[in-house]
N, C-alpha and C positions, 0 to 999 in steps of 0.2 A: 544743127538744131535751128529751126526757123522760129522767129517771133510771132506772136499773135498779131493779127491784123484788125484794126478798127474799121468797120464798114460803115457805121452810122452812130450818131449820138443824139440823145433826146433828153433835155432837161426836165426833171420831174419835181424839183424843189429848189427854190432860191430863197435863202434867208436874207432879210433886209434888202440891201442893194446887190447882193451876190458877192460882195467884197470878201467876206469871211467864210462863206459856205454855200455850195450848191451841190445837188445830187443829180446824177444823170444815169440813164440806162444806155449802155453801149451795146451795139450789135458787133460781136467779134467772131472772127474766123480762126479756128485752131489750125495748127500746121497739118493735121490730118484731113482738113476740109470740113470738119463739123462746124456748124454755126450756132452760137448762143445768142439768142435774141435780146435778153434783158440782163446783161451783166452790170451789177450796180457799181457805180463809180462816184467817189467823193472828191470834190474839187475844193481844196482849201489853199490859201496862199503859201508859197514857199517862204522859208524863214531862215534866219541865221542864229547861231549861238557861238559864244567865244569863251574859252578859258583864258583869262588874262592874268599874267604875272607882272607884278610891279617891279620897279627898279630895285627894290629891297628884297625881292625874292618871295613876296607874299602873293597869294592868289585871291582875286576878287570873287566872292560868292555872296549869295543872299540866303537868308533864312526867311521863308515865306509860306503862305498857304496858297493853294490853287483850287479852283472849284472842283475839278475832277480828281484831286488827290486827297486821300484820307490823311488828316493830320497836317503836320508841318514838314516841309521838304527843304533841302538845300537846292539852290538853283544857281545858274550862271547867266550872265547878261545875254540878251538876244531879243529878237522880235521878227515880225513880218517884213518882207521886202515891200517897199512902195512900188506902185506901177512904174515899170521901166527902170527901176533902180538896180544897179549892179550889186551882187552880194558883198563884195569888199566894202563898198561905200555904205551899204546898209549896216554891216557889222561895226564899222567904225562909228557910225551915227548912234547906233544902239548902245555901244560901250560908253560913249560920251554922255548921252542922255541919262542912262540908268545909273552911272557910277560917278560921273564927273571926270573920268580918266580918259586919256588918249595914249596910244602906244605907237612906237616907232617900228617895231618888228612884227610882221604878220606872216603866219604860216597857214596855208590852206590845208585842211585835214581831209577834205572830201565833200562830195555832193552825194546825198543818199536819198533814195525813195523812202518815204515814211511807211507806206504799206504796199508791199509787193503785188497785191491783188486788187486793191481798191483805190490806189492813188494817194490822196492826202498831201499833195505837194512834195517839195524837196527840202531836206535839211542841208544847209551849207555850214560846215563846221570849221572853226578856226582856233588857232593858238596865237595869242598876242603876248609879246614880251617887251620889257622895258616900259611898262605903263606908268604914267605919272599923273597925279591929280592936277587938273587945270581949271576946273570950274565947279560950281554947285550942281547937284543933281537936278535934272530938268525932265523927269519922267512923267508920262501920263498913264502909268500902270494903275489898275484898279486895286491890286493887292497891296497890303502893307508889307514892306520889306525892311529887313535889317541887313545892312551891308557888313560883311565880314571880311577879314584879311587872314587867310589860312596859310600855314606853312605847307610845304610840299608833303610832309609826313601827315599832317592833319587832313589834307585834301585826299590823299591815298586811303587813309583810314576811313574817312567819310564815305568814299566810293565803296570800299569793301564792306562797310556796314549797311549799305543800301540807303544811305541818307539822301541821295539824289533819286527821287521817286518818279521822275519823268525820263523815259528812255533816251531821247536825244541828249539830255543833259548828262546822263550817266555815260553814254557812248562818247560824247565830246571830251569828258574828263578822262576817260580811259585812253582815248586816242592821244590826247595831249600829254598825259603822263608817259605813255609809251614813246612818243616823239622826244620828250625831254631826256629819256634814258639813253637814247641813241647817240 
């Protein structure tokens, strides 16, 4: 099987300074030689998320609202990578800023395309263990958040009940729980 080839790109929308969103049309060639002139492509920053387990065996989560989510959702720490920032450095920074916790043990759970046809950046997912509180929260998030410390059973039950309403969060929790069972 051959991958699709990008022959050209043309930006058609750039929100603000382009840091958070731009839309392009790509000219792509399919493996059979057909060419599609205006394949829509969404360019958003790659991001990190982490399921963090404390030294006491509790998992750091938030209860919060998000603009695109109906109602309240459980969430995990994470955020966008800064320009030229490595994913591990970004996830360590985000965990500290959003929760005040730092961790000693880090497991990379994978790098995933957010949308297989339209882009939307990459999700870099992690599991952190032995997290401990070291400083007050220093987050610049717009959402109101309530920090929760869940048991493994509570985390699994929340996942099964659909309380993580954003796909990367649910996927990260599922991957972390699977890894912890091994």
